[in-house]
C-alpha positions in Angstrom: 37.7 -75.0 16.4 37.8 -74.8 12.8 34.2 -74.4 11.1 34.3 -74.8 7.3 31.2 -73.7 5.1 29.4 -76.1 3.7 27.4 -74.1 0.8 30.0 -72.0 -1.0 30.7 -71.4 -4.5 34.8 -70.5 -3.8 36.6 -73.3 -1.6 39.4 -70.2 -1.9 39.6 -66.8 -2.8 43.2 -64.5 -2.9 43.6 -61.2 -3.4 47.2 -60.8 -4.8 49.2 -58.3 -6.8 50.3 -60.5 -10.0 53.5 -60.2 -12.0 55.6 -62.0 -14.1 59.0 -64.1 -13.0 61.9 -64.0 -15.4 64.9 -67.0 -14.4 67.9 -68.0 -16.7 67.8 -72.2 -17.5 69.8 -74.2 -15.3 70.4 -72.5 -12.6 72.8 -70.1 -14.1 73.1 -66.8 -12.8 71.3 -63.6 -14.3 74.4 -61.6 -15.3 75.7 -64.2 -17.2 72.7 -65.4 -18.9 71.3 -64.2 -22.5 67.8 -66.6 -22.5 65.2 -66.2 -19.7 62.2 -68.4 -19.1 58.8 -66.2 -18.1 56.1 -67.4 -16.0 52.8 -65.4 -14.2 54.1 -65.1 -10.3 52.5 -63.6 -7.3 53.0 -65.7 -3.9 49.1 -65.3 -3.2 48.8 -67.5 -6.3 51.3 -69.8 -5.4 49.3 -70.8 -2.5 46.4 -70.9 -4.6 47.9 -73.4 -7.2 47.7 -76.5 -5.3 43.9 -76.7 -4.5 43.1 -75.5 -8.2 45.1 -77.8 -9.7 43.8 -81.0 -7.7 40.1 -79.6 -8.8 38.7 -77.2 -5.6 37.1 -73.9 -7.1 39.5 -70.8 -6.8 38.8 -67.1 -7.3 41.9 -64.9 -8.1 41.0 -61.1 -6.6 43.6 -58.5 -8.5 43.8 -55.7 -10.9 45.3 -55.4 -14.5 47.2 -53.1 -16.9 44.5 -52.5 -19.5 45.7 -53.4 -23.3 49.1 -54.9 -22.0 50.2 -58.0 -23.6 52.4 -58.9 -20.2 48.6 -58.7 -18.5 46.9 -60.7 -21.2 50.0 -63.7 -20.7 48.7 -63.6 -17.1 45.6 -64.1 -17.4 46.2 -67.2 -19.9 48.3 -68.6 -17.0 45.4 -68.0 -14.7 43.2 -69.9 -16.8 45.4 -72.5 -17.3 45.6 -73.0 -13.6 42.4 -73.6 -13.4 41.8 -70.4 -11.4 38.8 -67.6 -12.3 39.9 -64.1 -11.8 38.0 -60.7 -11.0 39.2 -57.2 -11.7 39.1 -54.1 -13.3 42.1 -53.4 -16.1 43.5 -50.0 -15.6 44.6 -47.3 -18.1 48.8 -47.8 -18.1 48.9 -43.8 -18.4 51.4 -43.9 -20.7 55.1 -46.1 -20.5 55.9 -44.1 -17.4 52.4 -45.3 -15.7 51.3 -48.8 -14.4 52.6 -51.9 -15.3 52.5 -55.7 -13.9 56.1 -56.5 -11.6 58.5 -58.4 -12.6 60.7 -60.8 -10.4 64.5 -61.3 -11.8 65.6 -64.2 -10.1 68.0 -67.4 -10.9 67.8 -70.6 -8.6 71.1 -71.4 -7.5 73.4 -74.5 -7.5 75.7 -76.1 -4.9 77.6 -73.4 -2.8 76.4 -70.4 -5.3 73.2 -69.0 -3.4 70.1 -68.1 -5.6 69.5 -64.4 -6.1 66.3 -62.7 -6.3 65.9 -59.1 -8.0 62.5 -57.5 -7.1 61.4 -54.6 -9.9 58.1 -53.5 -8.8 58.2 -50.2 -9.7 54.9 -48.5 -10.9 53.0 -51.8 -10.0 49.6 -51.5 -11.0 48.4 -54.0 -7.8 49.5 -51.1 -5.5 45.8 -49.3 -6.8 43.6 -52.4 -5.6 40.8 -51.0 -3.8 37.9 -52.7 -2.2 35.6 -50.7 -4.2 36.6 -52.0 -7.6 34.8 -55.1 -6.1 31.2 -56.5 -5.0 32.3 -58.2 -1.7 28.6 -58.7 -0.3 28.2 -60.8 -3.7 31.7 -62.6 -3.5 31.0 -63.7 0.3 27.7 -63.1 0.8 25.7 -64.7 -2.3 28.4 -66.8 -3.9 30.0 -67.9 -0.4 33.8 -68.7 0.0 35.0 -71.5 2.8 38.8 -70.0 2.8 40.3 -66.0 2.2 43.7 -66.2 2.2 45.8 -63.2 2.7 49.3 -62.3 2.6 51.3 -59.7 4.4 53.2 -59.0 1.1 49.5 -57.4 -0.5 48.4 -56.1 2.8 52.2 -54.0 3.5 52.0 -52.9 -1.2 50.6 -49.8 -0.6 48.2 -47.4 2.0 45.1 -48.6 -0.7 46.1 -52.5 -0.4 46.2 -52.5 2.8 42.8 -51.0 3.8 41.6 -53.4 1.0 43.1 -56.5 2.9 41.3 -55.2 6.0 37.8 -54.7 4.5 38.1 -57.9 2.5 38.7 -59.6 6.7 36.3 -58.1 8.0 33.6 -59.2 4.9 34.9 -63.0 5.6 34.6 -62.5 9.7 30.8 -61.2 8.8 29.8 -63.9 6.5 31.3 -66.9 8.4 34.3 -67.5 6.0 37.2 -68.5 7.3 40.6 -66.3 7.2 44.1 -67.5 7.1 47.0 -64.8 7.3 50.8 -65.4 6.1 52.1 -62.3 7.6 55.1 -62.4 5.2 56.8 -59.9 6.8 59.2 -57.4 4.2 61.4 -54.5 5.5 61.4 -52.6 2.6 57.7 -52.5 2.4 57.6 -51.4 6.1 60.0 -48.6 6.0 58.5 -45.4 7.5 55.2 -47.0 7.8 55.4 -49.3 10.9 52.7 -47.7 13.3 50.0 -47.6 10.1 50.8 -51.5 8.9 51.3 -52.3 12.6 47.8 -51.5 13.2 46.5 -52.9 9.8 47.9 -56.0 10.9 47.1 -56.6 14.2 43.2 -56.1 13.4 43.7 -58.4 10.3 45.6 -61.3 13.0 42.8 -60.8 15.5 39.8 -62.1 13.5 42.4 -64.5 11.6 41.8 -68.0 12.1 44.4 -69.4 10.5 48.0 -67.6 11.3 51.2 -68.3 9.6 54.5 -66.7 10.3 58.3 -67.2 11.5 59.5 -65.6 14.3 60.5 -62.7 13.1 57.1 -62.0 11.2 55.5 -62.1 15.1 57.4 -59.7 16.3 57.9 -57.4 13.6 54.6 -57.5 12.3 52.3 -58.0 15.4 55.4 -56.9 18.1 55.2 -60.5 19.6 58.2 -60.5 22.5 58.4 -63.7 22.6 61.5 -66.5 23.0 64.3 -66.5 20.2 64.1 -69.5 18.2 68.3 -69.9 19.0 70.6 -72.4 17.4 72.1 -73.5 14.3 70.3 -76.4 13.5 66.6 -76.7 13.2 65.7 -79.7 15.6 67.4 -77.5 18.1 64.7 -74.2 17.9 61.6 -76.1 17.8 61.2 -75.7 21.3 61.9 -71.8 20.5 59.2 -71.2 17.9 56.6 -73.5 20.3 57.6 -70.2 23.0 56.9 -68.0 20.2 53.7 -69.5 19.1 52.8 -69.3 22.7 53.4 -65.8 23.3 51.2 -65.4 19.8 48.4 -67.4 20.9 47.8 -65.5 24.5 48.0 -61.8 22.3 45.7 -63.4 19.5 43.7 -66.3 21.2 41.2 -66.2 18.2 43.1 -68.0 15.4 42.2 -72.1 15.7 45.6 -72.7 13.6 49.1 -71.6 14.0 52.0 -72.8 11.9 55.5 -72.1 10.8 57.6 -74.6 8.1 61.7 -74.8 9.0 64.2 -74.7 6.8 67.9 -75.5 7.0 69.9 -74.3 4.2 72.9 -77.2 3.3 73.3 -76.0 0.2 71.4 -74.2 -2.8 70.3 -77.9 -3.7 70.2 -79.7 -0.7 67.6 -78.5 2.3 66.5 -79.8 5.7 62.6 -79.1 5.7 60.5 -79.2 8.4 57.2 -78.0 10.3 55.4 -76.8 13.0 51.7 -76.3 14.0 49.8 -75.5 16.9 45.7 -76.5 16.8 43.0 -78.4 18.6 44.9 -77.6 21.4 48.0 -80.1 21.2 51.4 -79.3 18.7 52.0 -81.2 15.5 55.6 -81.1 14.3 57.2 -82.7 11.2 60.9 -83.0 12.1 63.6 -81.4 9.6 63.8 -84.2 6.6 66.4 -83.8 3.9 64.9 -82.7 0.2 66.6 -82.3 -2.8 65.6 -78.8 -4.3 65.9 -78.0 -7.8 64.7 -74.0 -7.2 63.8 -73.1 -3.6 61.6 -70.2 -4.0 57.9 -71.0 -3.2 58.0 -73.8 -0.7 57.0 -71.7 2.0 53.5 -70.6 0.1 53.4 -74.5 -1.1 53.6 -75.5 2.5 50.4 -73.2 3.2 48.4 -73.7 -0.3 48.7 -77.5 1.1 48.0 -76.9 4.6 44.6 -74.8 3.7 43.5 -77.6 1.3 43.6 -80.3 3.5 41.8 -78.5 5.9 39.6 -77.4 2.8 39.1 -81.3 2.5 37.9 -82.0 6.5 41.1 -84.2 7.0 42.3 -84.8 10.7 44.7 -82.3 11.8 47.8 -84.5 11.6 47.3 -84.5 8.1 47.3 -81.0 7.4 50.5 -80.7 8.6 51.7 -83.5 6.7 50.4 -82.8 3.2 51.4 -78.8 3.6 55.0 -79.8 4.4 54.5 -82.8 1.1 53.5 -79.8 -1.2 56.2 -77.1 -0.1 58.6 -79.8 -0.7 56.9 -80.7 -4.2 57.1 -76.6 -5.4 60.8 -76.7 -4.8 61.0 -80.0 -7.6 59.4 -77.4 -10.0 61.0 -74.7 -12.4 57.3 -72.7 -11.9 58.0 -70.9 -7.9 54.7 -73.1 -7.1 53.5 -76.8 -7.1 52.0 -78.4 -10.0 50.5 -81.5 -8.1 49.0 -84.4 -10.8 47.1 -85.8 -7.5 46.8 -86.1 -4.0 48.9 -89.5 -4.8 51.4 -87.4 -6.1 51.9 -85.5 -2.8 51.3 -88.5 -0.7 54.6 -90.0 -2.4 56.4 -87.1 -1.5 55.5 -87.0 2.2 56.4 -91.1 2.0 59.3 -90.3 0.4 58.4 -92.7 -2.5 60.2 -91.4 -5.3 59.6 -94.6 -7.5 58.5 -94.5 -11.1 54.9 -94.9 -11.3 53.5 -96.7 -14.8 
């Protein structure tokens, strides 16, 4: 059973490494474009955007490159999204020193799928260190309802792995709920399997909300369970249930286990579903067709909506419905995060009501 703190300053806290995403307009490929749109981005702030746009207090724990125009761009963007940020400015160290990561992507179109290139050399976020933050103040004095951790940050470097682990321990100490999206990336784990398995296992053992697909659970946590076989999503649901049951046996502390279900018809048409186990029962959203402008961020949108619904104290059935809808909503934006105007916009997506609202 989830026990949400009632007395808190921050509904949601997310540690993250901020970067910028540059994309050609109109779904064009990168190689054929000479005009690009730039946005501040990170998977964790994609999640947090649902709560911040809908009025809940959010804090971002990160780090910046000192005197960098890109860092200034990111700070302005976070403020515009209603997020408070905390983190030190790290000296660049010359032209070959630190910088914010670049994510270079196109959204694809029709039969041409999206392509994404992550350029993370010299990423300043790799320096994230728990010593740079007053965790006693943040979790003890200010108070936090939910700490959301991502495996992307946990696996970014040895320093960030320890950083996430210490934040999880502090959250546990002060009664903050811990959300953990495993987000396995093979390139991050190469030659570091033993180190990261130990960190991820401890965080997962105290997490209240666990999110991941079968690859995440198998490769991050070593869970050997049923494969989610079959080509269509509906046939995969029983396989996902079997995998989550195996995870529950190994990590029984969590109250919520969830994953999204996606089948790509083409770049602009997906079948989108979700599955969740909580409070002793399954909640399933059967795959439904959605139209996609840009698919990147849909999974983060799902987690963001799920956490928002939990924070609002709604019935568990509404958690997965709202998460499904915010994930679908995110794919209708050129940014890789959803910007809901209000809850009604999200529930209209859930109900399939795309009529004009005057």
